Backbone bond lengths (Angstrom), bond angles and torsions (degrees), N, CA, C in turn:
res aa  C-N    CA-C-N  psi(-1)  N-CA   C-N-CA  omega(-1)  CA-C   N-CA-C  phi
1 M - - - 1.380 - - 1.554 115.96 -
2 K 1.227 118.90 144.69 1.477 119.44 -178.02 1.549 109.33 -89.99
3 L 1.338 113.04 154.72 1.524 121.08 -175.37 1.503 108.49 -55.99
4 Q 1.343 121.57 -49.95 1.481 121.34 -175.62 1.515 110.52 -64.79
5 E 1.412 118.81 -27.72 1.536 117.00 176.48 1.472 109.29 -69.56
6 V 1.475 121.76 -37.75 1.373 122.49 177.95 1.583 108.45 -59.00
7 Y 1.253 114.36 -49.69 1.486 119.51 -179.13 1.451 113.82 -58.43
8 K 1.256 116.63 -40.86 1.512 121.14 178.79 1.603 107.95 -67.74
9 Q 1.344 118.77 -49.76 1.420 126.66 178.81 1.543 110.41 -52.86
10 A 1.426 113.49 -41.86 1.456 116.23 -176.79 1.516 111.57 -85.16
11 R 1.251 117.30 -0.94 1.451 126.82 175.85 1.641 108.69 60.21
12 L 1.243 115.33 46.96 1.395 121.69 173.40 1.566 110.85 -80.72
13 S 1.362 112.08 136.18 1.526 119.55 174.45 1.427 110.73 -76.87
14 E 1.269 120.63 162.23 1.599 123.10 175.87 1.342 109.27 -48.99
15 T 1.401 120.58 -47.19 1.546 118.32 -177.73 1.515 111.15 -61.51
16 E 1.380 114.52 -44.70 1.469 117.83 177.72 1.498 111.27 -57.52
17 I 1.327 120.96 -41.45 1.455 123.70 179.44 1.549 109.94 -60.93
18 D 1.318 114.41 -41.73 1.473 118.61 -177.52 1.574 107.20 -67.61
19 V 1.261 118.76 -44.41 1.456 119.75 176.16 1.510 111.59 -58.49
20 T 1.219 115.43 -46.84 1.531 119.99 -177.89 1.582 109.97 -60.06
21 E 1.360 111.65 -47.88 1.505 111.65 176.50 1.430 117.44 -63.27
22 S 1.289 116.53 -25.95 1.505 118.00 178.36 1.557 107.67 -69.76
23 Y 1.323 115.05 -36.90 1.450 119.99 -178.61 1.450 112.07 -75.74
24 V 1.327 117.66 -29.30 1.553 123.47 171.62 1.480 108.51 -59.20
25 E 1.330 111.45 -47.00 1.449 115.47 -176.13 1.628 115.18 -70.65
26 D 1.392 110.02 -38.66 1.500 113.77 -177.38 1.623 99.54 -151.48
27 D 1.369 115.55 125.40 1.447 122.87 -169.82 1.538 109.80 -72.50
28 H 1.216 125.81 -6.06 1.460 128.96 177.98 1.565 114.70 49.97
29 D 1.334 113.33 39.51 1.502 112.33 179.17 1.445 114.50 70.45
30 G 1.330 121.34 26.87 1.373 125.66 168.46 1.553 112.19 73.99
31 C 1.297 124.22 26.79 1.379 124.23 -179.87 1.623 113.71 -90.96
32 F 1.332 113.00 6.23 1.514 118.66 -174.77 1.565 103.30 -65.06
33 M 1.287 127.02 -26.35 1.532 125.27 -179.27 1.559 109.79 -64.50
34 E 1.267 115.65 -22.69 1.485 118.17 -176.87 1.512 112.89 -88.09
35 T 1.301 119.75 9.17 1.364 121.67 178.86 1.518 116.70 -102.83
36 N 1.361 118.12 154.96 1.407 122.52 173.45 1.616 113.21 -58.39
37 A 1.326 108.66 -39.06 1.478 113.71 -179.10 1.454 114.75 -61.08
38 Y 1.359 115.35 -38.59 1.532 124.68 171.86 1.571 109.91 -53.92
39 E 1.297 116.62 -56.11 1.446 122.22 179.03 1.541 111.92 -53.73
40 K 1.201 116.92 -45.42 1.518 120.33 -177.73 1.517 106.44 -68.97
41 L 1.314 121.02 -44.00 1.413 120.43 -173.07 1.525 108.92 -71.72
42 Y 1.410 114.02 -37.21 1.534 118.09 178.99 1.549 106.38 -56.59
43 E 1.328 116.68 -53.93 1.405 118.74 -176.48 1.468 114.26 -57.64
44 Y 1.428 111.32 -45.66 1.478 115.68 177.45 1.564 111.99 -53.93
45 F 1.305 117.11 -50.27 1.441 120.88 -175.12 1.546 115.00 -69.69
46 C 1.331 114.92 -30.34 1.404 118.96 -179.61 1.661 108.67 -76.36
47 N 1.411 111.97 -41.31 1.483 111.54 175.74 1.481 117.82 -68.48
48 S 1.340 114.55 -31.29 1.428 120.70 179.01 1.496 110.70 -71.74
49 G 1.283 119.53 -23.18 1.498 121.59 -177.18 1.509 110.01 89.12
50 E 1.254 122.60 -1.49 1.394 124.38 -178.01 1.559 115.17 -68.85
51 M 1.308 115.98 -37.35 1.396 121.61 179.56 1.528 109.47 -79.19
52 P 1.347 116.14 128.33 1.472 111.91 -177.52 1.567 109.89 -69.15
53 Y 1.308 114.27 148.81 1.507 120.92 -178.35 1.515 113.77 -51.36
54 G 1.291 115.62 -42.77 1.524 115.50 -174.28 1.493 109.41 -69.19
55 V 1.340 118.87 -34.46 1.456 122.64 -179.65 1.709 107.84 -72.49
56 A 1.333 113.02 -37.60 1.455 112.67 178.43 1.463 115.09 -69.52
57 K 1.337 117.15 -23.65 1.465 123.24 173.65 1.560 113.12 -92.46
58 A 1.310 112.03 5.18 1.623 120.08 -176.85 1.507 111.13 57.27
59 R 1.314 117.86 37.17 1.476 119.32 -177.67 1.542 110.72 -101.15
60 T 1.364 113.98 -34.40 1.435 119.68 -178.55 1.537 112.71 -118.03
61 G 1.328 113.78 3.67 1.406 119.65 -177.45 1.516 115.10 176.27
62 D 1.379 122.69 169.31 1.332 120.99 -176.26 1.595 106.50 -100.31
63 P 1.333 114.69 128.26 1.438 116.37 -172.50 1.665 111.48 -64.09
64 D 1.406 115.38 -37.10 1.417 118.16 177.53 1.566 112.90 -62.08
65 V 1.303 113.90 -37.65 1.538 115.81 -179.09 1.504 108.44 -72.00
66 W 1.403 112.05 -38.80 1.594 114.42 -179.35 1.505 109.83 -60.93
67 I 1.332 115.64 -47.13 1.516 122.29 -179.70 1.533 110.28 -52.47
68 L 1.335 113.58 -52.85 1.527 118.80 -170.65 1.468 105.76 -67.87
69 E 1.286 120.40 -45.46 1.545 124.33 178.24 1.553 109.19 -58.43
70 Y 1.345 117.49 -44.63 1.518 120.49 175.13 1.376 111.80 -53.23
71 L 1.379 117.39 -50.63 1.429 122.21 -176.52 1.488 116.39 -66.98
72 E 1.315 111.35 -36.99 1.481 120.23 176.53 1.555 111.45 -60.71
73 E 1.234 116.66 -37.96 1.522 118.75 176.33 1.535 111.55 -70.00
74 L 1.307 119.58 -20.29 1.415 117.85 174.41 1.510 117.97 -84.93
75 V 1.331 110.35 -14.25 1.541 114.90 174.50 1.532 116.96 -68.29
């Protein structure tokens, strides 16, 4: 899947896309979880089944880190 497709499927606004891309480039001390973009992307990846269950529940990984690393791979 392409990066723009993920953004579209997650229904991110242009502003949310800009915020997300700034976090993909530099994590800004882990504040991504506090954004609307994170909420939308988290819901998208959980509902699509792409995010592993353990990561979604923060048992085997951090969901915010997983999302940013996933998106970085698509760049």
